[in-house]
N, C-alpha and C positions, 0 to 999 in steps of 0.2 A: 456597471460591469457585468458581463455574462460569463457563467462558468459552465463547462461541459464536464460531466462526471461519467466515469467508466466503472461499471459494477463488478463485483467479485463473485467468488464461488458460492453456490446456493441460490443464485438468482436465475439459473437456466430453467427453461421449460422445453418439453418436447415440441419440435417442429417450429421453434421460434424464428428460425431464419428462412422459412419457406418463401415468404413474400419477397425477400431481398434478392432471391436467385433470379427473378424476372427482370431485374434491372440490367442495363447493358454492361457487359464486362465483369459482372459479379461472379459468375460461375468460374470463368478463367482465373480471376483473382484468388478465389477460394482453392482452386485446384493447385495453384502455385504454392500457396501458403500451406496446403496439406502436405506438399513434399518437404517443406521446411520443417514443419511440426511433427511429422512422422504419424499423423492420424488423418482419417478422411473427414475433413471438416464439412463437406457437403452432405454426407450421410448423417454425421452427428447433428447437424443443424436442421435437418429436414425429416429424416425417417427414423432415427434412433429413438428408443423408448427412454423412460425416466431413469431406469437403472443403469442403462449404458452411459448416459450423459452425466451420471453421478460420479463416474469413475474419475478420480483426480487427474489421471494422466491424460484423459481426453477433454475434461472439462476446462481446464485452464487455458490451452491454446484456443479452444473454441470460443470462449468469452473474449479473449483479446482480439481474435479475428473478427468477431461480431461487431465489437465497438468500432474498430478501424474501418470495417466495410461500410457501416452506417455513417460515420463521420466523413467519408469521402464525398457524401452528398450534401454536406453542409458548408456554407461560407465561413470556414474556420479562420480566415484572416481577420474577421470581426470578433473573435472570441478571445477575451483577455486572460482567462484562467482555466486550468484543467487540474483534475485530481482523480484518482482511482482508488478503489477499495481493494486491498490485498493484491491478488494477481491483476486486477484492474489497473494498478499503478504502471504496469508495463504498457498497457494501451495509452494511458495518460502520458507516459514519457515520449511515445511516438507522436502523439498529438501536440506535444509541446515542442516538437522539432529536435529533441535530444537524441532519439533513436530513429532509425528507419522502421518502416512497418515490418520489413522482412526480419530485422534483428529482434524486434519485439515479439513476433510470433515464434521465432526460433527459440528464444529464451523461455517463452511460456511453455513450450514443448519440453524443453530440458527440466524446467522447474516442476511441471506436473509429473513427469516420470520419476524424478528423483524424490519428490515429496510423497508420491505413491509408494515407492520403495521403502522410504523411511517409515511409513505408517505400518508397513508389514513386519517390522522388526519386534514390536511388542504392542499388546492391546491397549490402545489409547483412544480418547474421544473428546468431545466437547459438549458443553451444556450452556444454554442461554439463561442468564439470571435477569429476570424482569422485576423492576421495582426495588424497594429496599433503600436504605441509606447507602450511598456509594462507598463511604469509608468502611462501614460495617461489612458490606459485601466483599470488598477487597481483603479485609482482615480474615473473613471466613474462608476465602479461597486460599489464601496463604496457610491458614491453620490446617487445612485438609491436604497440604502438599500439592496444591494445584497452581495453575498459572493464569493470570488474567489475559487471555490471548487477544481479545478484542474489547475495546472500550468504545462503544458505539454512540454514546450519548443518548439522549431521550430515554433515560432510565434503563439502559441495556448494557450489560457486561457479560462477556463470554468466558466461562471458565474452561480449562483444558488440562488433560493429564491422564493418569492411569485410570482405567475403567472402574477399578474397585474404589478408588478415591473419589471418583465422580459419583458413584452410587451412595457412598456415605455422605457426601455433600448434599445430594438430593434428599436423603432422609432426614437431614438436619439443616434445612434451608435457613438462610439469614431472615431476620424478622421482616415481615411485610414484604417478602420477595417470593416469586415463583421460579422454580427451576424446571426448564424444559430440555430434555435430551435431544441433541441435534443428530441427524442422520449424516454423519461425515465419517471419513475413513480413519482419522486419527487426530492428534493434538497439534494442529497447525499453529504456527507462530509461537512455539515454545522450544526449549532446548532439545526436545525429542526430535526435532527436525534438523539437528546439527549436521547429520551426514548429507542431507539435501542442500544445506547451505554451502558446505564445502564443495560439493559437486557443481552447483551453479556457479560459485566463485571461480572455479577453474576454467569454466567456459567463458564467463563474463570478463575474465582477465584479458581476453583477446578482443574485447569489444571497444571501439573508438566511439565516445559519445560527444555530441556537440553541447555547448551550453544551451539550456532551454531558451526558446524564443519568446515564450509567454510564461506567466506565472504558473508555477507547478508546485502545488502543496504536498508535502511529504506525509506518509502515514506514520513516520517515526515520531514526529513531534509537531506536525501541523505547520512547520516552517516552509518558506519558499526556498526551493533549491535553485541556485544560480550557476552551479559549475557542473559540467558534464561528468567529470570523474567522480565528484562526490556522489552524484546521482546513481551511478552504476554501483558504488559501494553500498549505498542505502537500499538499492533494490536487492542486493544479495543479502544484506543484514536483515531485511524484512522477513525472510523465510523463518527466522527464529525469534524476531522481535515482535512485541505486541502491536496490533494495528490501532493507532489512536485516531479513529475517525472523529471522536469528540473534538479533538484539537483541530482537525481539518475544518470542521463546521464552524468552530470559533474563528478560524481564519477567514472563512467565507463571509462571516458577519463583519469582522474587522476590516476587511478590504472593500466593504460596501457592495457585495454582490446583489444585484436586483433581479437577475434572471438566471434560471438553471435549466439545462437540458441533461437528462440522464439517457445515455446510450443503451441500445438493447443488450440483453434483456432487461428492460427498465421497470422500476417500481420500488425495489428494496431501498435504495438510497434516497429516492424521492420521499419515501415514507419517513425515513429517519430525519430528513431535513425539515419536513412539515411539522414533526413533533418537537423539534428542537429550536428551529428559527421561526418563532411565532411572533405576533404582534403586527403593528401598522407597517414595519419595515420588512415584513416577510417576503422572500423572493418569489416571483412568479415562476412556476415550474411546468415544464413540458416533458412527458415520458415518451420517448421515441422508441416504439416497439415494432412498427411495421412501416413500409413506405408511405402508407396513407397518413402517417404522422408528420412527414416531412414538411408539408406547408406550415403547420403550426410551429414547428421548430424553427424554420426559417423566418417566420413572422416575429418569433420571440427574439431572434438574433437582431432583426431589424429594429426592434423597439429598444433592446438593452445592450446590444453589442457595441463595444468600443475596444479595438485592439490596444493592448498594453504598449504605451509609448516609451516606457523606461522600465528598467528592472526595479522590482520592489526593494524598498530599503527596509529590511527586517533587523530588529535589534539583535546584537550579538555578532559572533564570528566563529569561524572554523579554525581549530588549531591543527597545523600541518606539521608533519615530521621534518625536523631540520636536516635529516640526512638519512641514510640506509641504516638498517639494523633491526633488532627485535624489540618490539614495544612492550613495556610492562607499566600498567597504571600505578599510580602512587597508592601505597597500602591504605586501605580504609576509605578511599575516595569513591563515592557511589554517585550514580545519576541523581540529580536533584540538589546536589551539594552547592552551597554558595562559595564562590571563588573571588579572591582579590587579584588585582593586576599584578602579573609577574609570578603568581603562585605556580609551583611546580606540580603538574598533574600526572607525570609519569617520567619514564626514562627509556633510553635506547641502549641496548647492549650492542656495542660495536667492536671492531677489531682493535680500535685505539682505547677501548675502555667505555664505561658508562657515560651517557650524555643526557643532560636533563631536557625535558620538554615542558614549556611553561605557557600559561595563558597570557596573552598580551593585554587583556582588559578584564576588569571585573565583571562578573555575571553569574549564571547558573549553569551548571554542567547538565545540559539537557539530553546528552546521549554520546555514548562511546561509538566510534565509527570502525574501530578495529577491536580484536579480542586480545586478552593477555597472551603474551608469548607469540604474537603474530608477527612475521617478517613484514617490514614496511619499506617503501621507497621514498627517496627525497620528495618533499612536497605532498606527500599522501596525506589526506585528512585523517586525524586520529580521534578528534572529539568536536562536538559542537557546544559552543558556549552561548546561552541565551542572554537576553537582557536581564538586568537586575529587578528583583521583585520590588513592587511599589509598597 
């Protein structure tokens, strides 16, 4: 099976789209997407300097547009799996057939603007932690009042939060770990982004998504998303939830992926995969950065590509709301908890009184899909229950 990966913020390079503008229709497509995103994608991808394309409001739609532009020149019908890192997941959702390209670019524009606005509310940032024992690193992050914003595998965890707390964390790094300050605008994928999540959710509420036509692995827990409505909820939740790229890579290995193409600007995700998925079963990788790389990418698809002929059967299930109301999780029930069949995981406050919400099968609570005191509609996913631990 072949996977196509869409990179996230931090992978951009000045002028990385220059060669793509020479392809037929590319300039017109980017002009149209620029109108939807509210930024000049042609300027940003060809002439803008490093500081300009570091701006969150500009970078996010630029990355999604770049991935979709390049993918148009690949035989995607032979691609069985897609995934994206952070904002790259919007591009992956379009490549999976769940969103239109126009919807993905528009949402990326909203997401970028709103996250930039949230960053301006208070001084926050992010630091990469390289090496160390993962449990000790996570404990140290929590001890300093920080959040594990990205768990990228390959010995890399990203801590995020207030700048003063990050400074203290860097001064007292976990054993055998190195802390590197990242040049980002704020603490992405943490509760500091709550205003952005709310704003994106208001826009995404009007989006109609199809069920993915190929396997799409989610940043939330590495699971394959099979329902369009759940996908949109996950894309919104991702703004404040940690990126679990380590679990996505585990999914790549578990599903037997043998070939990987990283879309432009390529290199970051390929590096993580190379360090994590080693050994005789390591996938063959092509980094697609310019049109000159297209022949190698097409050849890789010819060798490894097989379109998904059925939806993936992943252990677990999604708990949906039995009716309209305001959802409240059961007291003391946290992600990672073991659940038994029929266990009550929360309740709905309705006009007729409280109504219980229960898991229909045993498993692990891998993620809440709504927040406490959030209004929900009938059939809306409220939690994902994973398979039982062995």
